[in-house]
C-alpha positions in Angstrom: 69.5 -137.3 -59.6 69.3 -133.7 -58.5 72.2 -131.4 -58.9 74.3 -130.4 -55.8 74.3 -126.7 -55.5 77.0 -124.9 -53.5 79.0 -121.7 -53.5 82.6 -122.0 -54.8 84.8 -119.0 -54.2 81.8 -116.7 -54.2 80.0 -118.2 -57.2 76.9 -120.4 -57.1 77.7 -123.7 -58.9 75.9 -127.0 -59.6 77.5 -130.4 -59.6 75.6 -133.1 -61.6 77.7 -136.1 -60.4 77.3 -138.5 -57.5 76.8 -137.3 -54.0 79.5 -139.9 -53.0 82.2 -138.2 -55.1 85.0 -136.7 -53.1 85.0 -132.9 -52.9 88.8 -133.0 -53.7 88.2 -134.7 -57.0 85.3 -132.5 -58.0 87.3 -129.3 -57.2 90.2 -130.4 -59.3 88.6 -132.2 -62.2 85.3 -130.3 -62.6 86.2 -126.8 -61.4 90.0 -126.8 -62.1 90.9 -125.5 -58.7 94.4 -126.8 -58.8 95.5 -125.2 -55.6 93.7 -128.1 -53.9 96.3 -130.9 -54.0 95.9 -134.7 -53.6 98.6 -135.7 -51.1 97.5 -138.6 -49.1 93.8 -139.3 -49.7 93.4 -140.0 -46.0 93.0 -136.6 -44.4 96.5 -136.7 -42.9 98.6 -134.2 -44.9 96.4 -131.1 -45.4 97.4 -130.5 -49.0 93.7 -130.7 -50.0 92.5 -128.2 -47.3 89.6 -125.9 -48.1 87.3 -123.7 -46.0 83.9 -125.2 -45.8 81.5 -122.7 -44.3 84.5 -121.1 -42.8 85.9 -124.3 -41.2 89.1 -125.8 -42.4 88.5 -129.3 -43.8 90.4 -131.9 -45.8 88.5 -132.1 -49.0 89.6 -135.7 -49.6 87.4 -136.7 -46.7 84.3 -134.8 -47.7 81.6 -136.3 -49.9 79.8 -134.0 -52.3 76.5 -134.7 -50.7 77.8 -132.9 -47.6 78.5 -129.7 -49.6 74.9 -129.0 -50.7 74.1 -125.4 -49.8 77.5 -124.7 -48.3 80.3 -122.3 -49.2 83.6 -123.7 -50.3 86.7 -121.4 -50.5 89.9 -122.6 -52.1 93.1 -120.6 -52.5 91.7 -119.4 -55.9 89.0 -117.5 -54.1 90.9 -116.6 -50.9 93.8 -115.0 -52.9 91.4 -112.2 -53.9 91.1 -111.0 -50.3 93.0 -108.4 -48.2 93.6 -111.1 -45.6 95.5 -113.1 -48.2 97.6 -110.1 -49.2 98.8 -109.9 -45.6 99.5 -113.6 -45.4 101.2 -113.6 -48.8 103.5 -110.8 -47.8 104.3 -112.4 -44.4 105.2 -115.8 -46.1 107.4 -114.1 -48.6 109.1 -111.9 -46.1 110.5 -114.8 -44.1 110.9 -117.2 -47.1 108.3 -119.6 -45.7 107.7 -121.1 -49.2 110.0 -123.6 -50.7 108.5 -126.2 -53.1 105.0 -124.7 -52.6 103.0 -128.0 -52.5 101.7 -127.5 -48.9 101.3 -123.7 -49.1 97.7 -123.4 -50.2 96.7 -125.7 -47.3 99.0 -123.9 -44.9 97.7 -120.5 -45.8 94.1 -121.6 -45.5 94.9 -123.2 -42.1 96.5 -119.8 -41.1 93.3 -118.0 -42.2 91.1 -120.4 -40.2 93.3 -120.0 -37.1 93.5 -116.2 -37.4 89.7 -115.9 -37.9 89.2 -117.5 -34.6 92.2 -116.2 -32.8 93.7 -113.0 -34.3 96.6 -113.0 -31.8 97.7 -116.6 -31.4 100.7 -117.7 -29.4 103.4 -119.8 -31.0 102.0 -122.9 -29.4 98.5 -122.0 -30.8 99.9 -121.4 -34.3 101.7 -124.8 -34.2 98.4 -126.5 -33.1 96.4 -124.6 -35.7 98.8 -125.7 -38.5 99.3 -129.2 -37.1 97.1 -130.9 -39.7 99.3 -129.7 -42.6 102.5 -131.4 -43.4 105.5 -129.7 -45.0 108.5 -131.7 -46.1 110.7 -128.7 -47.0 110.7 -125.8 -44.5 111.0 -127.4 -41.0 107.9 -125.2 -40.0 109.8 -122.5 -38.2 109.5 -120.0 -41.1 105.8 -120.8 -41.5 105.3 -120.2 -37.8 107.1 -116.9 -38.1 105.0 -116.0 -41.2 101.8 -116.5 -39.3 103.1 -114.6 -36.3 104.0 -111.7 -38.6 100.7 -111.8 -40.4 98.8 -111.6 -37.1 100.8 -108.4 -36.3 100.6 -106.9 -39.8 96.9 -107.7 -40.2 95.9 -106.4 -36.9 92.2 -105.5 -37.3 91.6 -107.7 -40.4 90.9 -110.8 -38.3 
C-alpha cells in the first residue's frame, strides 16, 4: 500500500493507513487536529467541517483516498491567518460563541462563504452557514458576526 500524501495546514504529510479511512478520524487520531469534531457521522451537523482545496466539506464523509494530493485546512491552520483574526474579533464582539462545539465549523463555513462572496446579504450568510448546526446561540449572533467580519475585513476576501 502506498502512502496518501496531502497538505495539512500548509505542511506536506503522508498517511500510511487505508484509503477507506474517514478523513475525520485521521485528522483527529493521527494528526491531533482536535478542532475537527465528530458530531453526527452523517454529514448533517458541520462540526467536522474542513476546507478541502478551498471548498467546505464534512470530513466525516470524505475517504482518505479522495485526499491524495489535496490541501486540507482545519481551524488549527486557519487560525494563523489574517482572515481568521477578523472573524475571531467579529465572533467575540457580538458574543457569537457559547459552548464552542460548532464554532470551528462555523468559522470555516464563514471563510468559505466570504471567499466566494465578500459582501453577502443576510440571506446568503444563512444559506452559507446552513450545513452547520448550533444548539446554543440561535444563529442570530453568528449571522451578525459574519456580517461584521465582511465589513471589517473589506479587502481580505
